[in-house]
N, C-alpha and C positions, 0 to 999 in steps of 0.2 A: 124326439130328442135331438138337440142341436149338436154340432161338432164339439163345442165347448163342453157340453154335458157328457158327451161320449168319451172324450179324453180324460176328463176329470173323474168320471165315475169309476169306482173300484171294481164293480161287477154289474153286468147287464147282459141279458140274452136277447135284447132287442137289436134290430138293425136300424139304420137311418139312411136318409136320402141325401147324397152329396155329389154334385156334378152328374146327376142322373145315374149314379152307380150305387149298387148295394154291396157293402163289404161287412163282414162280421166285425163286431166291435173288437174282438181279441186281435184281429189282424191289424187294425189301426193302431191299437196300443203297442203291438209288437214292432211295427214300423217306427212309431213315434219314439219308443224307448230305446230300441237297439240300433237305430241308425247311426252311422259314424258322423253324419251331419248333425250339428247342434240345433235343437228345436227348443223354442220357448213360447209359451202360450200366455198372452196378456189379456186382461179384460178391458173394458172401456176406460176405467180409471188407471190403467197401466199398472195394475197390481198383478204380481206373479200368480198365475193360476196353475201352471204345470211346466216343468222343464224335463228334458230327457238327460240321460246319463252323459252324453257327449257334451252338452252345453254346461253341465255341472263341472266336468273336468276342464273345459276351456276356461272357466272362471277360477280354477285353482281349488275346487272342492273335490273331496273324494268321490269315488264312483257311487257310493251308497247315499251320499248327501242329497242327491237329486230327489230322493223320495221324501225329504224333509221340507219343512216350510222355510223358504228363504226369501228375505225381503229384497226389493229391487235395488236398494242401496248397496247390497252385498255383492252385486255383480260388477266386477271390474270392467267388463266390456260395455256396460250401459252408461255412456257418458251423457252429459247434458245435450250434446249435439244429437245423440241417438234418440233421446226423449222427444226432441223437437220433430225429428223425422217420423217417429211413431204417432205423435199427435196429428201430424199432417195426414198420415195414412187413415187414421180414424175419422178425421174431419172430411177428407175427400172421398173416402171409400175406394181409393185407387191404390193398387200395390206399388211398392218401390223395390225394384230388382237390381241387384249388382252393386251395392254400396260397400266399399272396402273400409275395414276398420283395422287400425294398428294399435297394439297395446302390449305392455309388459305385464305378464301374470307371474308374480314372484314365486308363487307356489308351484308353478309348472316348469318354468325355465327362465334363465337369464336372457334368452334370445328374444328379441322383439318379434312378435308374431303378427301375421296378417290374416284376416278373415274376409270372405265375401258374404255380405249379409243381404237378405231379401226379407221384405215385410209384406204379408198378405192379409188384407182385411177379412174377417170372418163375418159373413152376412147371414142373418136370420130374418126372413121376411123383409128383405131389402134394408135391413137395419144392421149397422156395424155393431157386433157384440164384443169384438175383441180383435186381437192381432196374432197371427201365427208367424213367428220370425224364425228364419233358418240361417245358420252360420256354417260356412264351409271353410275349413282351414287351408289357406293358400300358401302358408309359410314355406313348405318344402318346394312347391312349384316356383315361388318367387326366388328362393335360393338357387334353384337350378337355372332359372332364367338369368339371374345375376351372374352365375358362374359361366353360363354360355356367352353372355355379353363380354365378360372379362377375357375369356379365351379368344373370342373373336377380335377384341381390341389388341390382345397380345399378338395374334397372328398379323393383324394390320401393322402393328409397330415393327414386327420382325421383317415384314415385307419392305416397309419403308426404310428400315435400317440397312437391309441388304442392298436396296437400290442406291442408297447414299454411299454405301461401302464400295459398290462397283464404280460409281462416278468418282469417288475420292481416290480410288486406286489409279485411275488414269493410265492404265497399261497400254503400251504402244507395241504392236507387232509389226515387224518389218523384214524385208529380204533384199539381198543384193545378188549381183552376178558373181562369178568366181573371182573377179578382180576387186570386188568390194564396191561396185557402183550400184546405186539404188535403181531398181528396175520396175518396181510395182508402186502403186499409190499407197500412201501411209495416211489414212484419214485422221487417225487420232493425233498424229504429229501435226498435221495441218490445223486440227481443232485446237491444240494446245498452243502452238507457236505462231500460227498464221502462215508458215512456210508451205509452198506448194511442192509437189514432187520434183518439178524441174528446178526449183530453187535449191533443193536438197542435193542435187547431183554435183559431181566434181568437187566434193568436200564443201559444198555450200551449206551443209548442216552445221559447219563450224561457226557460222554467223550468229547462231542462237545459243552457242555454248558460252559459258562465262569465260572471259578472257584469261583468267588465271588457270582454267581447266583445259583450254584448247590443246596446248602442247602435249600434255600427258595423255589425254583422251585419243588424240590423233596417232601418237606414237604407239600406244597399245593396240589400236585397230590395225595399223599398218604391219606391226609385228605379227599379230594373229593371222592376217591374210597371207603373209609371206611364209610363216611356219605351219599354216593349216592347223592351228591350235585354238583352244577355247579363248574367246574374247570376253573379258570381264573388267568393268571399271565403274567408277562413280563420277558424276559431274553435275554441275548446276546448269539447268536448262531455263532459258528466258521464256516466260509466258507472254501471251498477247498483252496482258496488263502491264508488262514491264518488270514484274517481279521474277525472281529466280527461285526455282525449286530443285531440290536434290532428286536425282534419278540414279538407279543402278541399271546398267546395260549389260546384257549377256548375249552371246551369239556363238553358234557352232557351224562348222562347214558340213554340207551334204556331199558325201563322197560317192562317186559312181563305182561300177565294177572294176574299172581300171585304176582306181586309186586317185582319180583326179577330182578336184572340187567342182561340183556342178553349180552350187549356189551356197549362199550363207543365209541362215534364218536366225533372227534375233528378237529380243524383247527388251523394252525399256519399262521399268516399274518406278512409279513415284514413291520415294521413300522420305519425302519432306517431313511428314508427321512423325516418322520414326526418328529422324534426325532431331526434330524439335524435342521429342520425348527424351532422347539421349542427352541433349543439352540440358534439359530441365533436371534430368536425373543427376547429371554432373554438378549442376548448380546446387541441387538438394544435398548431394554428397559433400560438396564444399561447405555449404551452410551447416550441414550436420557436424562436419569436422570443426568448424569455427565455434558452433554452439557447444560441442563437446569440450573444446578447449576452454571456452568461457566458463562452462560449468565446472570443469576441473579447477580452473583458476579461482572461481568463486568458492568452491569447496575448500581449496587450499587456504583461501583468504579467511573463510569461516573457521577452519581448524586453527589457523594462526591467531585469529581473533580470540577464540576460546582459550588458546594457550596464553595469549597476552593477558586475558582477563584473569586466568588462574594465577599467573605471575604477579599481576597487579594486586590481587586480593592478598596474596602471600606477602608482597612487599608492603602493602598498606598495613597489614597486621604488624609487620616488623617495625615499620616507621612509627606507628602509634605506640607500640609497646616499649620501644627503646627510650623515648623521653619519659614515658610513664614510670619506667623502672627507676630512673634517677629521681624523679619527682616524688613518687610514693616512698622510695627508700629514705630520702632525706626527711620527708615529713614524719614518717614513723619514728625515725631516730630522734628527731626534735621532740616529738611528743613523749618519747620514752626517756628523755634527758640523757641521751647517749652521745651528744655532740658537745665537744669542748667549747667554751665561750669564744675562743679565738677562731673557731671554725664555723660559727653561726652565720657570719656574713657570707662566707663561701657557700654554705648550704643554701641560703636564700637566693644568692645569685644563680646557683645551679638550677634551683626550682623555677626561677623566673625565666632563665634562658630556655629550658626545656618546654615550659608552657608556651613561650613564643613560637617554638618549633611546631608544636601541635596546632597552634592558632594558624600558622602559615599553611600547614597541611590542609586544614579545614577550608581556608580561603581558596586554595587551589582547587579543591574538590567542588566548591560552590561555583567557581569560575567555569570549570569544565561543564558543570550542569547547565549553566547559563548558555554556554556556547552550543551545546547539543540541542537545547530547547529554543535557541534563537532569541534569547532574552537579554543579550548584551546590549546596553545602551551607551551611547557616547555623547558627551557634552562638548561639542566642538567649539573651539575658539582659537584665535591666532596666538601662537606661542613661539618662543625662541628655543629651538632645539639645541643650539649650542650651549646656552646657559643651563638648560636642563641636564645636558651631558656632563658639563663641568661639575654640577652639583652631585650627579650620580657617581662620578669618579671620586669625589670627596667622601661620599657616603661609604665606599668600600675601602677607603685608604687604610683604616685601622686593621681590617682583616688582611690586607696585603702586607702591612708591616709585620704582623704576627708571623706570617709565613716567609718573610724576607723576599717578597715578590716585588720586583721593580715595575711600576706602572709608568709607561711613557705617554705623556699627554701631548698628543699632536692635533688637538682640536683647534681648528681655525674658525674663530668667531666672525660672523658677518651679519649683515642686516636682513638676510632672508628669513622669512617666517614659514611656519607650517600650520595648517588647520588641524587641530587634534584635541583629544581629551587629555588634559595634563596628567591626570591620575593614571590613565592607562599607559601613556608614554613613559611615565615614571616606572610603572610596573615592567614594561619591556626592557628599558635600559638597566634597571636593577637586576633583572633576571639574567640578562646576557653578561653583565659585568661580574655578578656573583658566581655564575658558572665558570667564567674565565679564571677567577681566583681559586675556586673550588677544585678545578681539574688541573691546575698548574702546580707542579711540585715546588717544594721549598727551594728558594733561590732562583726561581724562574722569572719570566718577564711577560708583561701584557702591554701591548701597544694599542692605544685608543686614538682614532682619528675621525675627523668630520670634514667633508669637502662637498662641493657642489658638482654634480655630474648629470647631464641630460635632463635638466629641469627637476632634478631631485636633490635632496640633501641626503648624503650617504654616510652612515655611521659604520666604521669598521672596528672590530675588536679582535685582535690577533694575539694568541697566547702560544707559549712553548710547552703546553701541557701534554696530556696523554694521547691526543689525536683521536681520529675516528676511523674505524675500519671501513673500507670501501663498500662492503656489503651492507653496512648499517647506514651509511651516509644518506642514501636517498630516502630513508624512512625516519630520519632523526627527528623530524617535526611531527610525527604521528603520536597520538595519545598512548600513554603507557609504554612508549618505546624508550629503552635505556641502552647505552653503550655496553654496559655490563650488568646483566640481570642474574648473575650466578649468586650463590650463597656466600661466595668468597669475595664479593665486590668490596671495593675500598670506599665507595662514596654512597651516601644515602640519597633519598628522594623517591618520588612516585613516578617520575617520567612524565609529568604533566606540564612542567614549566615551558618547554620549547613549543609544545602544541598550543598553549595559551598565547605565547609570543607570536606565532605565525597567524593565528586567528585575529588577534588584535591588530597586527600590522596590515593584514588584508582588509579588515574592517575600516581602516584609515585610508584605504586606497594605496597602500604601500606594499612592501614585500620584505622578506627576510630569507637569506640563504646561508648555507654553510659549506665550507670547503676544507679539505684536509689531505695531506699527502700520505696519510696512513697512520697506523698506531705508533705512538711515541714521537710523532713529528708535529705536534701541535695542531691547531685548527683556527680558522678565521670565520667570523660571523659578520655578514653585511646586512644592515638594516636601512631601508630606504623609505623616505616619505616625499611626496610631491611638494614642490615649493608653492606657497600661497602667493599668487601673483598680485592680487589687489585685495586690500582689506582696510576698512575704516575703523575697525575695532582696535582698542588699545592692546599693546603687547602684554602678555601675561608671563611673568618670570616665576618659575616654581623652584623652590628650594627643596631638595630631597633630603630627608632625615637620614642619619647614619643608621646602620643596622642595630646599634645598641639602643635599647629602649630608654626614653628619658626618665630620669629618676626624679629630678626636681627636689627642692627642699620644702617639704610639706609644712614645716613649722612656720615658714614665712608667708603662708597663704591662709591666714585666719580671716577668710572672706565670708564665712557662713554664720558668724556669731549673730545670735538673735533671730535667725531664720527658723520658722516652724515648718518642718517638712513632713509630708505624708507619703510613705512608701507602700505600694501595693504589689505583692509578688507571692505566688503560691508556693515557691520553693524556699524552705526555711534557711538554707545555707546562703542564698542570695540576700534575703532580708538581713541576716546576721552580718554579712560582709558590708552592705550599704550602711547599716546602723553604726557599725564600728568606725567605718571610714568617715562618714559625714558628721557623726558626733564628735570625732576627734578635732574637727574644724569648727566646733562650737555650735553646730546646728541642733535644734530640738527636734528629735526624730520620733515619729509615731509609725508603728508597723501594722499592716493589715494583710491577711492571707488570702483574701478574695475581694472581688469587685463589690459584692454586697456589703462586706464589712467596711471597705473603704468608703462607700457612699454614706454609711452611717457615721463614721468618724469625721467625714468632711462636714456634715451638717452640725456636728457637735463642736469641733475644734476650729473650723475656719482657718486651715493652714495657709502658709504663704506660697507654697509650691508643691506640686504633685509629681511623684516619680512612679510610673506604673509599667508593669510587664504587659505584653500583648497576649501571649498564649497562656490562658488560664482556664480551668474547668468552669462549667456552668455559664460564665459570662466573660468574654474576652475583653482585652483592653480597648478595642475599637468601640464595642457596645458601651463600655464603662464611660469613656470620654464623651461619647455622644449624649449620654444621659446627663452628664455634668454640664455640657454646653447648653442643654435645654433649660437649666436652672437660671434663676435671676442672678444678677450681679451680687445682691445682698446675700444670697444663699451659696455663693461660691462658683457661679457659672463662668466667671472670667479667670479662674485660677490658672496661673502658668503651669504647663504640664510637659514632662519629658517622657517619651516612650523609650524604655530600656528593654531591649528584646534580642532574641537570637535570630529573628527573621531579618536577614541582612540584604535582601535584594533591593534594587532601586524601586521596584513597584511597592515593596513593603514600606519604604520611606515615604513614597507619595501617598499611600493609603493612610499612614499614621498622621501626616500633616493635614490631609484632607479631612480626617475624622475630628481633628481639633487639637492635636499635640503641637507644641511650638518647636520641639526638638525630637530627633530620632537618633538614638545611640544604640550601637550594636554590642552585644556581649561577645567575648569578655571585655571588660573595661580596662583602660589605663587609669589608675586611681588619680594621678595628677591631672590628666586631661579631663576626667569626669568631674572632679571638684571644680575645675575652671568653668566647665559648661554650666554647672548648677549655679555658680556665682554670677556668671555673665547673664544668664536668663533672669536671675533674681534682681540684678542691678538694672536690667532693661525694664523690668516691670515697675521698679521703684521710680525710675526716671519717667 
């Protein structure tokens, strides 16, 4: 019976010959199965013949599983590399001893384990019948070795650290006679400074003390020698390299039995690192205080911003509701027939005025949004600032007359130009002048001037109004900032106008500032723009409209007679307004509530002109006009088109024109102006 048969056999009373020794079969089985070393028996085909308990547990199986049939693929330790090794042992008939295997056996432990594997061929009649593999777990031994290495490395590190610490300390021991004269060699002093013992004598050591420290160091030493007391001081010592390092020096006298000083013994200790640490700690402390101050300031700013936001929202609600109250009130009274005929004109005027107030609020909010997002665009061209200022003064003259405010025009016209966006300059001047009238009491005065100063044109607007508190003045141009934000304030507004003015002024390369001597003492606003030195473009003169909306005589504008118009808007009230307005001027109006309906009517009616909203469900105005422009001329592809929309940004205008509209008009409309726009576009098309 061979070794393979012996181990595999469940019972046998025969013995076998192995290495010239006779052992009972049961003893071999006991050694094989109970050994703490893992054993695995493989045949020539590397099929598992038998494994012991230890090898089973090494592979993550239970202790009892080793008695079961387990395929080779189930053994986590048997990798492809191990298979190649075992094939080589079978092929050569030579054992391989001492091969290390690393593996993670999930069922056993999360720790990666290491085994020492040996592979012995089993020979029967000089023929390899199989392999007996043994696996000894080295993990604990490896861990101990690694820990020993770690401890050894730690000891080496500590030794090196201690050596460095000793060198870094650079402690100097010295002694003198009773009179304070150096008597012994001081090797460390020589090593640090390059001075010899003879050079140190007769106060020669002063030569390597920092000049600023010599007097105090010498005085303390001489006092200690005279009074026989402790000597202690700090000084900067010059090294061989030329650098200075801080040292602390201490010395005590050695007193004999008669009370006389026999000698002095002292020590100098390098404290440069400590000084540097102290300086760094001081810098950190200062930085910490500065950081804390900035954090507190930022927190206060955030709290103030939250407070301003809350105030702004409350103010916005108030400013929107106030004109709505008058508007809705008059509208409901008109609908109910509760207004006398003689008051109808007044009611309509009130509705119009409050609607304009709401429109201005919305425009200010849009401007602020553009400023925050960086979307303010300027169309720069040479303009006459003086002419614009004259027009702006004329525009607020009616409001000044109503309050009996005297406007002093001290505008000096000259030939100097500025490069600016005329609409935005109009906005700046109107805002500043309107504020001056608004905050000046009845019977007050506003002085307006223009003069050249330091290559700038400078507009000054000085009023005799309520003035500005010194605490508010530095923040007057911030968003949502108001002189009076209480519920008892006398003047309305969102606190956005001056913030917009400052941004627009800066965007033009100019500036704006405010001064005031205090509450009740009026205020002065200075607006500056740089003078345009050279320009070949023609001067643009801009006339600023008065604050009163143009009414016009609509009956004299029968310019739409015979025109067939197609209006596309998903809001019924808008369609109804446009139908009423344009029909009044003789136009034949057809209405559509969607782009799809509009496309259908376009093919049926072939209208003369299209008016379309942009923001509509399912298909917006951009998509609608693009579909139309894709049609042939005969099918209406060239129809003149106006985009009438609440999207009022410059980018929206550019998108509308690029999509195929000839005009971009923002809601709400001025009826007179809108009729003229429609008539002008229709006449251009006819021509």
